[in-house]
BAGU-171507 format. One record per residue (C-alpha): residue number from 1; residue in one letter; x, y, z. Coordinates in pm, 1 decimal, always signed. Each point is the difference from the previous one (the first is absolute). Example, Ala and Ser with C-alpha at 12.3 -4.5 7.8 and 13.67 -1.06 7.14 Angstrom:
2
> 1  a  +1230.0  -450.0  +780.0
> 2  s  +137.0  +344.0  -66.0
REM end
This chain:
402
> 1  m  +14686.4  +9763.8  +6174.4
> 2  q  -84.5  -253.9  +264.8
> 3  r  -256.3  +74.6  +270.3
> 4  i  +119.4  +71.7  +350.6
> 5  t  -219.7  -291.6  +112.4
> 6  p  +192.7  -329.9  -11.9
> 7  r  -169.4  -305.8  -148.0
> 8  d  -6.3  -190.4  +325.9
> 9  t  +21.2  +65.4  +369.5
> 10  q  +345.9  -149.8  +26.1
> 11  a  +129.1  +269.6  -237.3
> 12  q  -80.1  +259.7  +264.6
> 13  n  +290.1  -129.7  +208.8
> 14  r  +259.4  -74.8  -264.2
> 15  p  +335.5  +154.0  +93.6
> 16  s  +220.5  +214.9  -219.4
> 17  a  +358.9  -92.9  -77.8
> 18  t  +133.2  +215.5  +280.0
> 19  y  -280.4  -13.6  +252.3
> 20  n  -191.0  -243.6  +209.9
> 21  e  -213.6  +40.5  +307.0
> 22  h  +283.4  -109.7  +231.4
> 23  q  +259.3  +234.6  -147.1
> 24  a  +88.8  +304.2  +209.6
> 25  p  -21.2  +350.4  -147.5
> 26  v  +319.3  +148.7  -138.4
> 27  v  +174.3  +184.1  +282.5
> 28  g  +134.2  +347.7  -56.7
> 29  a  -193.0  +71.9  -318.0
> 30  s  -106.2  +362.8  -49.1
> 31  r  -375.5  -12.3  +50.9
> 32  k  -204.5  +148.4  -283.8
> 33  r  -364.7  +50.1  -75.9
> 34  v  -95.7  -142.0  -339.0
> 35  a  -323.1  +96.7  -180.0
> 36  i  -106.3  -232.4  -282.3
> 37  v  -282.6  +116.0  -227.8
> 38  a  -194.3  -222.8  -240.6
> 39  s  -304.8  +72.8  -213.9
> 40  s  -170.2  -305.4  +152.0
> 41  a  +83.0  -299.5  +215.6
> 42  a  -23.5  -213.4  -314.6
> 43  t  +294.9  +182.5  -159.7
> 44  l  +239.0  -93.8  +280.4
> 45  p  +234.0  -273.0  -128.5
> 46  d  +112.9  -279.4  +228.6
> 47  a  +337.7  +175.0  +17.8
> 48  m  -168.0  +264.3  +216.8
> 49  l  -87.0  -257.0  +265.3
> 50  y  +363.0  -103.7  +22.3
> 51  l  +99.1  +366.0  -0.2
> 52  f  -237.9  +74.4  +290.0
> 53  r  +145.7  -284.3  +200.7
> 54  e  +366.7  +63.1  -72.0
> 55  a  -29.5  +376.2  +58.6
> 56  k  -170.1  -71.8  +331.6
> 57  r  +273.2  -245.0  +95.7
> 58  r  +258.1  +266.8  -70.7
> 59  g  -170.0  +222.6  +255.1
> 60  h  -202.2  +226.1  -231.9
> 61  d  -366.5  +99.5  +26.8
> 62  v  -205.2  -80.1  -311.2
> 63  f  -327.5  +172.4  -90.7
> 64  c  -192.6  -117.7  -305.3
> 65  f  -255.2  +232.8  -161.9
> 66  t  -273.4  -127.9  -234.7
> 67  p  -362.9  +116.4  -45.6
> 68  d  -164.0  -342.3  +12.0
> 69  w  +104.6  -201.5  +302.2
> 70  d  -224.9  -290.6  +85.0
> 71  g  +17.1  -224.0  +304.1
> 72  r  +213.1  -268.7  -162.4
> 73  s  +257.0  +224.9  -166.4
> 74  f  +18.9  +210.4  +318.2
> 75  q  +73.0  -310.6  +206.5
> 76  i  +264.8  -127.5  -239.1
> 77  a  +181.2  +334.3  -25.7
> 78  s  -2.2  +28.0  +378.8
> 79  s  +134.8  -353.5  +41.8
> 80  y  +294.8  +95.6  -222.6
> 81  g  +81.0  +305.0  +209.8
> 82  a  -171.7  +290.0  -179.9
> 83  e  -246.3  +242.9  +156.8
> 84  a  -292.1  +45.0  -239.5
> 85  r  -98.3  +358.6  -77.7
> 86  e  -277.7  +123.0  -227.2
> 87  s  +98.7  +210.2  -301.0
> 88  p  -217.4  +216.4  -224.4
> 89  p  -142.3  -168.7  -311.7
> 90  i  +257.8  -31.4  -277.3
> 91  t  -163.0  +2.3  -341.9
> 92  r  +139.6  -153.7  -316.2
> 93  g  +102.7  +225.2  -286.6
> 94  l  +45.6  +373.8  +22.5
> 95  s  -273.8  +165.8  +209.9
> 96  p  +129.0  +348.1  +91.6
> 97  l  -257.3  +86.1  +267.6
> 98  a  +8.6  -343.8  +168.1
> 99  d  +379.2  -11.9  -25.1
> 100  e  +39.3  +344.6  +155.2
> 101  r  -231.3  -99.8  +285.1
> 102  a  +192.7  -326.0  +57.2
> 103  v  +335.2  +184.1  +7.2
> 104  r  -139.4  +250.0  +249.9
> 105  q  -133.4  -272.5  +230.4
> 106  l  +316.5  -209.8  -23.9
> 107  t  +209.9  +308.3  +75.1
> 108  a  -201.0  +58.7  +317.8
> 109  a  +37.7  -366.7  +98.4
> 110  f  +378.1  +9.8  -54.7
> 111  r  +37.9  +321.0  +200.2
> 112  a  -186.2  -162.9  +287.7
> 113  l  +195.2  -326.9  -22.4
> 114  a  +340.9  +155.8  -80.4
> 115  p  +139.4  -303.5  -186.9
> 116  d  +367.7  -21.9  -86.3
> 117  v  -78.3  -198.7  -317.8
> 118  v  -296.1  -8.6  -238.4
> 119  l  -40.1  -289.8  -243.4
> 120  g  -275.0  +20.3  -262.1
> 121  v  -109.0  -334.2  -146.3
> 122  s  -164.7  -8.3  -345.7
> 123  m  -5.0  +279.4  -255.2
> 124  k  -251.8  +248.0  +132.9
> 125  a  +71.0  -52.5  +368.8
> 126  a  +372.0  +40.4  -68.2
> 127  a  -46.0  +333.1  -177.0
> 128  l  -247.5  +147.7  +248.5
> 129  s  +196.1  -109.7  +306.0
> 130  a  +320.8  +143.3  -149.7
> 131  l  -162.1  +339.8  -51.8
> 132  a  -156.5  -8.7  +347.0
> 133  g  +327.6  -113.6  +155.2
> 134  r  +185.4  +295.5  -149.7
> 135  l  -264.8  +244.2  +127.2
> 136  a  +17.8  -158.7  +346.1
> 137  g  +380.0  +13.7  +6.4
> 138  v  +56.9  -378.0  +17.2
> 139  p  +378.4  -63.4  -9.4
> 140  h  -3.7  -305.0  -230.5
> 141  i  -262.7  -61.6  -270.0
> 142  v  -5.5  -313.3  -216.0
> 143  p  -261.2  -90.1  -266.1
> 144  m  -15.0  -371.4  -83.4
> 145  l  -137.1  -37.8  -351.7
> 146  l  -46.9  -374.2  -43.6
> 147  d  -311.2  +51.5  -214.3
> 148  f  +163.9  +255.2  -226.2
> 149  g  -8.5  -217.2  -315.4
> 150  a  -339.4  +85.8  -150.2
> 151  a  +23.6  +368.8  +87.0
> 152  v  +350.7  +31.3  -142.1
> 153  d  -112.1  -173.7  -318.5
> 154  a  -283.9  +251.0  -31.9
> 155  l  +235.8  +290.6  +58.2
> 156  a  +249.9  -128.9  -253.5
> 157  h  -246.8  -101.3  -273.2
> 158  p  -22.6  +249.5  -290.2
> 159  s  -380.3  +7.4  +30.6
> 160  g  +29.7  +105.5  +363.5
> 161  w  +132.9  +348.0  -78.5
> 162  a  -289.0  +189.9  +160.9
> 163  r  +4.5  -215.3  +314.0
> 164  r  +376.6  +35.9  +16.4
> 165  q  -27.3  +379.5  +6.5
> 166  i  -240.3  -22.2  +294.4
> 167  m  +180.4  -270.6  +197.1
> 168  k  +361.3  +105.6  -46.0
> 169  p  -21.1  +314.1  +219.1
> 170  f  -174.6  -204.9  +269.9
> 171  w  +271.1  -264.4  +2.6
> 172  w  +274.3  +257.6  -47.5
> 173  a  -111.3  +166.8  +325.6
> 174  a  -45.6  -328.9  +189.0
> 175  l  +340.1  -142.8  -91.6
> 176  r  +177.4  +327.2  +75.3
> 177  a  -161.2  -3.9  +342.0
> 178  s  +155.7  -343.8  +61.7
> 179  h  +343.1  -102.3  +123.4
> 180  s  +4.3  -353.9  -142.1
> 181  v  -221.9  -211.8  -225.4
> 182  i  -62.6  -375.0  -21.2
> 183  l  -71.1  -134.2  -350.2
> 184  p  -75.3  -349.3  -128.4
> 185  n  +284.7  -12.6  -252.5
> 186  s  +276.2  +186.5  -179.0
> 187  g  -221.7  +42.0  -307.2
> 188  d  -234.8  +226.2  +194.7
> 189  r  +296.5  +206.1  +115.3
> 190  e  +118.2  +44.8  -358.7
> 191  l  -346.9  +97.0  -117.1
> 192  l  -55.1  +250.2  +280.5
> 193  t  +337.4  +152.1  -80.3
> 194  a  -89.8  +25.4  -369.8
> 195  l  -329.4  +171.3  +91.7
> 196  g  +191.0  +253.8  +207.2
> 197  l  -176.3  -105.8  +321.4
> 198  l  +289.4  -145.5  +199.0
> 199  p  +192.8  +271.9  +185.8
> 200  p  +378.0  -50.2  +11.3
> 201  h  +3.7  +25.3  +380.9
> 202  l  -240.1  -292.9  +45.8
> 203  k  +143.2  -328.0  +123.4
> 204  v  -156.8  -288.0  -195.4
> 205  t  -51.3  -352.9  +135.0
> 206  c  -120.2  -268.6  -243.1
> 207  i  -141.6  -303.8  +177.8
> 208  g  -106.9  -208.9  -301.0
> 209  a  -350.6  -84.2  +123.5
> 210  p  -208.4  +15.6  +318.2
> 211  g  +172.3  -322.6  +106.7
> 212  i  -122.9  -347.7  +83.0
> 213  d  +31.1  -211.5  +312.0
> 214  l  +204.0  -295.0  -118.3
> 215  k  -79.3  -189.1  +320.8
> 216  t  -365.0  -16.4  -102.4
> 217  a  +69.9  -27.8  -375.2
> 218  p  +211.6  -315.0  -24.3
> 219  h  +183.6  -131.1  -303.3
> 220  l  -254.0  -246.2  -140.5
> 221  a  +51.6  -305.0  -217.0
> 222  l  -91.3  +47.2  -364.1
> 223  p  -317.8  -164.5  -129.5
> 224  p  +53.6  -312.3  -212.7
> 225  l  +47.2  +53.5  -371.4
> 226  d  -211.4  -292.8  -113.4
> 227  r  -279.2  +233.6  -116.4
> 228  g  +233.8  +249.6  -159.5
> 229  v  +149.4  +331.4  +108.9
> 230  l  -252.3  +222.2  +176.7
> 231  f  +38.9  +372.4  -64.1
> 232  l  -195.0  +254.0  +204.2
> 233  m  -71.5  +370.7  -39.7
> 234  v  -152.4  +200.4  +287.7
> 235  s  -135.6  +335.9  -109.6
> 236  d  -301.4  +222.6  -31.7
> 237  l  -139.4  -19.8  -352.1
> 238  r  +178.4  +300.3  -147.0
> 239  g  +200.0  +45.8  -314.8
> 240  v  +273.5  +185.5  +187.0
> 241  d  +62.2  -314.8  +203.7
> 242  g  +62.9  -200.1  -317.4
> 243  v  -302.8  -228.8  +23.6
> 244  q  -47.6  -10.1  -376.4
> 245  d  +373.7  -53.1  -54.1
> 246  y  -16.6  -303.3  +230.0
> 247  c  -303.2  -139.1  -181.6
> 248  e  +162.7  +40.2  -339.6
> 249  a  +318.8  -164.5  +128.2
> 250  a  -211.1  -289.3  +130.6
> 251  e  -157.0  -40.8  -344.2
> 252  l  +345.6  -12.3  -157.9
> 253  l  +105.5  -265.3  +251.5
> 254  q  -310.8  -205.0  -67.7
> 255  s  +74.8  -1.4  -372.3
> 256  r  +339.6  -156.8  +71.9
> 257  t  -64.3  -236.1  +291.3
> 258  r  -271.8  -145.9  +220.4
> 259  n  +234.1  -21.4  +298.9
> 260  a  -89.4  +343.1  +144.3
> 261  r  -292.1  +110.7  +214.1
> 262  c  -53.5  +374.5  +26.6
> 263  m  -215.3  +137.2  +283.5
> 264  l  -116.8  +354.9  +69.3
> 265  t  -159.7  +141.9  +313.1
> 266  g  -112.9  +355.2  +66.9
> 267  k  -302.1  +223.0  +21.8
> 268  s  -174.4  +202.1  -267.4
> 269  v  +56.9  +375.1  +12.6
> 270  a  -167.0  +300.1  -156.6
> 271  g  +151.0  +281.1  -200.7
> 272  g  +223.7  +36.4  -300.0
> 273  g  +232.6  -288.7  -74.7
> 274  a  -216.3  -257.8  +178.1
> 275  i  -14.8  -349.8  -149.6
> 276  t  -359.5  -119.8  -12.1
> 277  l  -112.9  -352.9  +70.0
> 278  g  -120.2  -13.3  -360.3
> 279  e  +352.2  +72.4  -121.8
> 280  l  +136.3  -270.8  +228.9
> 281  r  -234.6  -260.0  -146.6
> 282  r  +178.9  -0.1  -331.6
> 283  y  +304.8  -142.0  +181.7
> 284  r  -185.7  -264.5  +202.1
> 285  g  +158.1  -279.2  -203.2
> 286  a  +345.4  +109.8  +119.4
> 287  v  -61.8  +168.7  +337.6
> 288  q  -213.5  -118.1  +290.2
> 289  y  -145.6  +305.6  +171.4
> 290  l  -63.2  -72.5  +369.0
> 291  g  -179.9  +325.0  +76.3
> 292  p  +85.4  +213.9  +304.1
> 293  r  +148.8  -210.0  +281.1
> 294  d  +79.9  +72.9  +361.7
> 295  d  +264.1  -274.4  -0.5
> 296  a  +227.4  +145.8  -269.9
> 297  v  +311.4  -55.8  +211.9
> 298  e  -95.5  -364.3  +53.3
> 299  l  -48.7  -36.2  -376.5
> 300  v  +357.2  +124.0  -48.6
> 301  a  +117.3  -281.4  +224.2
> 302  r  -184.1  -253.9  -219.0
> 303  c  +147.5  +114.5  -332.5
> 304  h  +338.5  -68.4  -159.9
> 305  c  +61.9  +354.3  -122.8
> 306  l  -146.6  +344.2  +61.9
> 307  v  -34.8  +224.4  -305.1
> 308  i  -9.0  +381.1  +38.2
> 309  p  -21.3  +155.5  -348.8
> 310  t  -82.8  +351.2  +123.7
> 311  r  +54.2  +309.0  -210.6
> 312  g  +40.7  +211.3  +313.1
> 313  g  +110.7  -55.3  +358.5
> 314  g  -126.3  -355.1  +54.8
> 315  r  -93.3  -179.3  +323.8
> 316  p  +318.8  -23.3  +206.7
> 317  d  -193.3  -151.7  +292.2
> 318  i  -109.8  -297.0  -212.5
> 319  a  +348.3  -28.7  -150.8
> 320  v  +157.0  -12.2  +346.4
> 321  a  -250.8  -263.6  +112.1
> 322  a  +103.8  -213.0  -298.1
> 323  l  +366.0  +42.9  +91.6
> 324  a  -69.2  -97.3  +361.4
> 325  f  -182.0  -319.0  -98.8
> 326  g  +277.3  -82.7  -246.0
> 327  r  -161.1  +59.2  -336.2
> 328  p  +160.8  +126.2  -321.6
> 329  v  -134.4  +332.1  -125.2
> 330  i  -31.0  +120.1  -359.0
> 331  a  -47.7  +376.8  -5.6
> 332  t  +38.1  +301.8  -220.1
> 333  k  +292.5  +238.1  +32.5
> 334  t  -194.5  +259.7  +192.7
> 335  r  +60.1  +200.5  +312.7
> 336  g  -25.0  -206.2  +316.9
> 337  l  +37.4  -342.9  -159.0
> 338  t  +360.9  +5.5  -117.6
> 339  e  +109.1  -7.4  +365.2
> 340  a  -202.5  -314.6  +67.8
> 341  v  +88.2  -190.2  -318.3
> 342  e  +353.9  -73.2  -114.1
> 343  h  -12.5  -99.6  -364.5
> 344  g  +102.1  -362.2  -45.7
> 345  v  +46.1  -50.2  +375.2
> 346  n  -346.5  -15.1  +158.6
> 347  g  -203.6  +73.3  -310.9
> 348  f  -0.2  +209.2  -314.2
> 349  l  -46.0  +367.4  -83.0
> 350  v  -165.8  +92.9  -328.9
> 351  p  -97.6  +330.0  -164.5
> 352  p  -348.9  +130.0  +82.9
> 353  k  -273.9  -17.6  -265.5
> 354  d  +172.4  -295.3  -168.8
> 355  p  -211.5  -318.6  +15.8
> 356  a  +241.9  -186.5  -228.1
> 357  a  +293.7  +64.3  +233.8
> 358  l  -215.8  -96.8  +295.8
> 359  a  -102.5  -326.2  -167.9
> 360  k  +363.6  -74.5  -83.7
> 361  a  +101.6  +41.9  +365.6
> 362  m  -285.8  -221.0  +117.0
> 363  s  +88.9  -266.0  -257.0
> 364  q  +354.7  -17.5  +137.5
> 365  l  -139.2  -151.8  +318.8
> 366  l  -197.3  -248.8  -209.1
> 367  q  +304.0  -98.6  -204.8
> 368  q  +234.5  -8.5  +300.8
> 369  p  -210.1  -102.7  +302.5
> 370  d  +320.1  -55.8  +199.5
> 371  l  +25.2  +381.5  +12.6
> 372  i  -307.9  +16.5  +221.5
> 373  p  +146.3  -147.6  +322.8
> 374  r  +327.6  +185.5  -52.6
> 375  m  -178.9  +332.5  -43.6
> 376  a  -232.3  -83.8  +288.4
> 377  n  +297.9  -29.9  +235.4
> 378  a  +145.8  +323.2  -136.1
> 379  s  -329.8  +181.7  +64.0
> 380  r  +0.1  -104.3  +363.3
> 381  a  +362.9  +108.8  +38.3
> 382  i  -82.7  +343.9  -142.4
> 383  a  -296.1  +30.3  +238.5
> 384  e  +223.4  -80.8  +295.4
> 385  r  +265.1  +244.6  -114.5
> 386  s  -215.2  +298.3  -93.5
> 387  f  -364.3  -27.0  +105.0
> 388  d  -19.6  -146.7  +349.2
> 389  i  -219.4  +222.3  +214.3
> 390  r  +266.5  +20.9  +268.3
> 391  a  +252.8  +154.2  -239.5
> 392  v  -269.2  +236.5  -129.5
> 393  t  -83.0  +106.6  +355.2
> 394  l  +364.4  +76.4  +77.6
> 395  s  +26.2  +209.5  -318.1
> 396  i  -307.2  +201.0  +103.8
> 397  l  +139.2  +51.2  +351.3
> 398  s  +324.6  +126.4  -147.3
> 399  a  -186.9  +250.1  -220.3
> 400  l  -191.2  +116.8  +308.2
> 401  e  +327.6  +33.8  +193.4
> 402  l  -133.0  -216.7  +283.3
REM end
C-alpha cells in the first residue's frame, strides 16, 4: 500500500477526475457523515485521498481515524477534506484483549460521531470497525480488504488449519456485521465463498487494485534493446513469492541465450520459507540481485518486462505500476494477477511453481522482440480501462452509497 504522504509537494494539490479546487459542491446531495478507519496512516492508499476529496465535494463530512497521525499526514488528510481523528491502537494478528478494547473504544467514538457510513481500510481495521459499527448502530458498514491476499492465503493453506479455526469466527462475525464489502479481485470473492465467510446478503465490489494516478504515471518509452531484454522481479526474498522459481528460470534462459538480463530487488525476511542471501548467490551468474531499493517503481519503468512468479497473491500494486508505464508483465495464474495480465495480449500467464514454463514465456520476448512494444501499449490500455484511480474512487463511492 502506498503512504498517505505524496512524494512531492505538488502531489498535495493534484485533483481527482471529478474534482478541482474551483469546482462547486454537488447541489442537492443528501449529506452524510463518513467515518474511515485505518490501522495506520501508512496503510491509507492514494485512493483514499481522492475519496476524501470527492466525498467532500459531494457535500459529505469525512472523518478519518488512525492511531498514528503525525504533522505531515495530518496536514495532507486535512488538505484533501478529511477531519483527522485518533483511533485506539490496532494490532496485527489476533489479540483478543486488545481487539476487544479497540472495538469498545471505536463503538464509543461512533456513538458520539453518529456516522451514516463506516469504511474500514486494511484487514484488521476493517474487521474491528465493522464490529464496532454494528454495536453503534451505524446504518451502512463497508470493510475494504485490499490487503487480504496474504491472510487469505494463510486461511486457505492446508497447514493453516489451526489458525483458520481461530480466525474464521472472527471474520464470520465481522462480515455479517457489514452491508457491503470491497475486495481486490474476483478470486478473493470466490475463496471467501468457498471458506464459508461471505454471507449471501453482502454486496461485493471488486476494484482490481488500490488504483494508480495515470496523470502522474505516464506511458513511458521502452528502453533500447541494444543490451538485451531486461527482466525485473520486485519481491521480498520468500519462496511463496516465487523468488527461486525466477532464479531457476533465469538460469534456463542463460543456458539458451546471452540476450537476457534478469534483475531482482527486494529485502531479506525472517521466518519459514525465506530465501537467504547465501541461496541467492548460487544464481548470481544468471540473476543480478540489487538488494532492497526504495525506487522499485522507478526500476519498473527502466525494465522491458516485469516478472511476478508468485505462488500466492502477488503484488498487484507493482503489476499496476508496470501496466501504467506500459510494460509487459509475465505472471503466474494466481489470484489478483489474472485481472491485470491478459495472456498473449499484454504479457503471459504461466502455472505457479514451474520455472520451465516461466523461462519459456520469457524466451518468447527474446525470440519475438516486436511483441514488447505491442504488449507495452496493451498494458497501458488495460491500466486506463481498469486501474485508473479515478475509476477506483467512483467504485468505492458507489459501494459506500455516497
